[in-house]
C-alpha positions as CSV (number, residue, x, y, z in Angstrom):
1,M,-0.1,0.0,0.1
2,K,0.2,1.1,2.0
3,R,-5.9,2.0,4.8
4,K,-8.2,2.7,7.6
5,R,-10.7,0.1,8.6
6,I,-13.5,-0.1,11.2
7,N,-11.4,-2.1,13.6
8,W,-7.8,-1.6,13.0
9,K,-5.3,0.9,11.4
10,P,-3.1,-1.0,8.8
11,A,-0.8,0.2,6.4
12,T,-0.1,-1.3,2.7
13,L,1.8,-1.4,-0.3
14,A,2.5,2.1,-1.7
15,L,5.6,1.2,-3.4
16,L,5.2,-2.1,-5.3
17,L,2.6,-1.8,-8.3
18,A,0.8,1.0,-6.6
19,A,1.2,3.7,-9.2
20,G,1.4,0.9,-12.0
21,T,4.2,-0.9,-13.5
22,A,6.7,1.2,-15.2
23,S,7.1,0.4,-19.1
24,E,10.9,-0.7,-18.6
25,S,10.0,-2.8,-15.8
26,A,7.1,-4.3,-17.8
27,R,9.9,-5.6,-20.3
28,A,10.8,-9.5,-20.2
29,Q,14.2,-9.6,-18.7
30,D,17.0,-11.9,-19.9
31,K,18.9,-12.2,-16.8
32,V,18.4,-12.2,-13.0
33,E,17.9,-8.5,-11.6
34,A,17.9,-7.8,-7.7
35,S,17.5,-4.6,-6.0
36,V,17.4,-3.4,-2.4
37,G,16.4,0.1,-1.3
38,A,14.5,2.1,1.4
39,D,12.4,5.1,1.4
40,L,12.1,7.6,4.4
41,V,8.7,9.6,4.4
42,S,7.5,12.3,6.2
43,S,4.1,10.5,6.5
44,Y,2.8,7.4,4.8
45,I,-0.3,8.0,2.4
46,W,-1.8,5.5,0.6
47,R,-4.6,5.5,-1.9
48,G,-5.7,8.8,-0.3
49,Q,-5.6,7.7,3.2
50,D,-3.5,8.7,5.9
51,L,-1.7,5.7,7.3
52,G,0.9,7.0,9.8
53,D,3.5,9.6,10.5
54,V,7.3,9.6,9.7
55,S,8.0,5.9,8.5
56,L,11.1,4.1,7.0
57,Q,9.8,1.9,4.1
58,P,12.5,-1.0,2.9
59,S,12.1,-2.9,-0.2
60,L,13.9,-5.9,-1.8
61,S,13.1,-7.6,-5.1
62,I,14.2,-10.1,-7.6
63,A,13.2,-10.4,-11.4
64,Y,13.5,-12.8,-14.2
65,K,12.0,-13.0,-17.8
66,G,9.2,-10.9,-16.7
67,F,8.4,-12.7,-13.2
68,S,9.2,-10.8,-10.2
69,L,9.1,-11.3,-6.4
70,G,9.3,-8.4,-4.1
71,A,9.0,-7.6,-0.3
72,W,8.0,-4.2,1.0
73,G,7.6,-3.0,4.6
74,S,6.9,0.0,6.8
75,V,7.8,0.8,10.4
76,G,6.9,4.1,11.7
77,F,8.9,6.1,14.2
78,E,6.1,6.2,16.6
79,G,5.7,2.9,18.7
80,S,1.8,2.9,18.3
81,D,2.3,2.8,14.6
82,T,1.4,-0.5,12.7
83,K,4.1,-2.5,11.1
84,E,3.7,-3.7,7.7
85,V,5.2,-6.6,5.6
86,D,4.2,-7.1,2.2
87,L,5.0,-9.8,-0.5
88,T,4.2,-9.6,-4.1
89,L,4.5,-12.1,-6.9
90,G,4.1,-10.7,-10.6
91,Y,4.5,-11.0,-14.1
92,A,5.0,-8.3,-16.6
93,R,5.2,-8.3,-20.6
94,G,5.2,-5.5,-22.8
95,G,2.8,-3.0,-21.2
96,F,0.7,-5.7,-19.4
97,S,1.2,-6.7,-15.7
98,I,-0.7,-8.9,-13.3
99,S,0.2,-9.6,-9.6
100,V,-1.1,-11.0,-6.3
101,T,-0.1,-9.2,-3.0
102,D,-0.1,-10.6,0.4
103,Y,-0.2,-7.7,3.1
104,W,0.4,-8.4,6.7
105,F,0.1,-6.1,9.7
106,D,1.2,-6.8,13.3
107,N,-1.9,-5.1,15.2
108,G,-4.0,-8.6,15.2
109,P,-3.2,-12.3,15.0
110,G,0.3,-13.5,14.3
111,Y,1.8,-14.1,10.8
112,F,0.9,-17.7,10.5
113,H,-3.0,-17.2,11.1
114,F,-4.8,-17.5,7.8
115,K,-8.3,-18.3,8.8
116,A,-11.2,-16.3,7.1
117,H,-12.0,-14.5,10.6
118,D,-8.6,-14.8,12.3
119,T,-5.9,-13.3,10.2
120,S,-4.3,-9.9,9.8
121,H,-3.5,-10.8,6.4
122,V,-5.1,-9.1,3.2
123,F,-4.7,-10.8,-0.3
124,E,-5.2,-8.5,-3.5
125,A,-5.0,-9.3,-7.1
126,Q,-3.9,-6.7,-9.6
127,V,-4.2,-6.4,-13.5
128,G,-3.0,-3.2,-15.5
129,Y,-1.4,-2.2,-18.6
130,D,1.0,0.5,-19.3
131,F,0.1,2.5,-22.4
132,G,3.1,4.5,-22.4
133,V,1.3,8.0,-21.9
134,L,-0.6,6.5,-19.2
135,S,-1.2,3.4,-17.2
136,L,-4.4,1.8,-16.0
137,N,-4.5,-0.4,-13.1
138,W,-7.1,-2.5,-11.2
139,Y,-6.7,-4.1,-7.6
140,T,-9.3,-6.4,-6.0
141,N,-9.0,-8.1,-2.5
142,F,-9.9,-11.8,-3.0
143,A,-9.2,-13.2,0.7
144,G,-8.1,-12.4,4.0
145,N,-9.2,-9.6,6.5
146,D,-11.3,-7.5,3.8
147,G,-13.7,-5.0,4.3
148,V,-17.8,-5.5,4.0
149,N,-20.4,-3.8,2.1
150,A,-23.7,-2.3,3.2
151,D,-25.1,-5.6,3.7
152,G,-22.3,-6.8,6.0
153,R,-21.1,-9.1,3.5
154,R,-17.4,-9.4,2.1
155,A,-16.8,-6.5,-0.2
156,Y,-14.3,-7.6,-2.5
157,S,-12.8,-4.2,-1.8
158,S,-11.6,-2.9,-5.2
159,Y,-9.5,0.2,-6.2
160,V,-8.9,1.5,-9.9
161,A,-6.2,4.1,-10.7
162,V,-5.1,6.1,-13.8
163,V,-1.5,7.4,-13.6
164,V,0.1,9.8,-16.2
165,P,3.7,10.4,-16.2
166,F,5.2,13.4,-17.7
167,R,8.3,15.7,-17.7
168,L,8.1,19.4,-17.0
169,G,10.8,22.1,-15.8
170,G,13.6,19.4,-15.6
171,L,11.5,17.1,-13.2
172,E,9.9,13.8,-13.5
173,W,6.2,14.2,-12.5
174,T,3.4,11.7,-12.0
175,A,-0.4,12.6,-11.9
176,E,-2.8,10.1,-10.4
177,A,-6.5,9.6,-9.9
178,G,-8.0,6.5,-8.3
179,A,-11.4,5.5,-7.4
180,V,-13.3,2.8,-4.9
181,P,-15.7,1.4,-7.5
182,W,-18.4,0.1,-5.0
183,A,-19.3,0.0,-1.3
184,T,-16.7,-1.2,1.4
185,T,-15.6,-0.2,4.7
186,F,-12.2,-1.3,3.7
187,Y,-11.3,2.4,2.3
188,N,-12.3,5.1,4.4
189,G,-14.5,3.1,6.3
190,Q,-17.5,3.8,3.5
191,T,-20.3,1.9,2.5
192,N,-21.9,4.2,0.1
193,G,-20.6,2.9,-3.3
194,F,-18.5,4.6,-5.9
195,S,-16.2,7.4,-4.9
196,V,-13.1,9.1,-5.8
197,C,-10.6,8.9,-2.9
198,N,-7.4,9.8,-4.6
199,V,-6.2,12.7,-6.8
200,S,-2.4,13.3,-6.5
201,L,0.5,14.8,-8.0
202,G,4.2,14.1,-7.4
203,A,7.6,15.0,-8.6
204,A,11.1,13.6,-8.3
205,K,14.6,14.8,-8.9
206,E,18.1,13.7,-7.8
207,I,20.2,16.0,-5.7
208,R,24.0,15.5,-6.8
209,L,26.4,15.5,-3.5
210,T,29.5,14.4,-5.2
211,D,30.4,13.3,-8.9
212,R,29.5,10.0,-8.2
213,F,26.7,10.2,-5.6
214,S,23.4,11.6,-5.8
215,L,20.3,11.5,-3.3
216,P,16.8,10.8,-4.9
217,L,14.2,13.4,-3.5
218,F,10.5,13.1,-4.1
219,A,7.3,15.4,-2.9
220,K,3.7,14.3,-3.5
221,V,0.5,16.3,-2.9
222,T,-2.6,14.3,-2.3
223,W,-6.3,15.2,-2.0
224,N,-9.0,12.6,-1.2
225,P,-12.5,14.0,-2.2
226,R,-14.2,11.4,-0.2
227,T,-12.7,12.8,3.2
228,E,-12.1,16.0,2.1
229,G,-8.6,15.5,3.4
230,T,-5.2,16.8,1.8
231,H,-1.7,15.6,2.4
232,F,1.6,16.7,1.5
233,V,4.5,14.3,1.7
234,I,8.2,14.6,1.2
235,G,10.8,11.6,1.0
236,L,14.2,10.4,0.4
237,S,15.0,7.1,-1.4
238,L,18.0,5.4,-0.1
């Protein structure tokens, strides 16, 4: 994310496929590629929702011939913040991408609890396409600790996002609009159907410290029409 629920305050995957798969990553790889990194963010905002204050968010991934396996986490500087660990298995070819993510949070049953009503895991499927000028992604929870609809039944909570990258003024920009297509308590505790919950604009640049080392800096402003909230985040990639 990385989401506010009725009975717990989770976080979820922000980094991994959250804004869609980039076209370079979507091409099948002929050799094993691995990466490790971490982001330090001023607050944790995911799909228009406020999930915590200053957080450290490490990531680890490996990819081969279009297949990828990634791990992502988030831990806040406040002791009360929920810790999160996410695993994503994905496949990408051309502009097409598909993935399954297991989100886990430490504010409920332990990691190896997987029963429908006794788990802190949420399982989400993603499918999307990167057209170059924009990417379109659909996400649906299919198992685990999902939200419920107005009738109190599993909502199969979903989120759809359109992401448009562009370059302006020497910076790399990303504009995003996201919406919840039907009623669910999983996003913002709402049960009243379709709503736009994320309109954001972000930019990134590299701060050159030496001839061989630079520090990636990014900033993002987010509006949530559903909650009438707004957030401004700044972060560093390590």
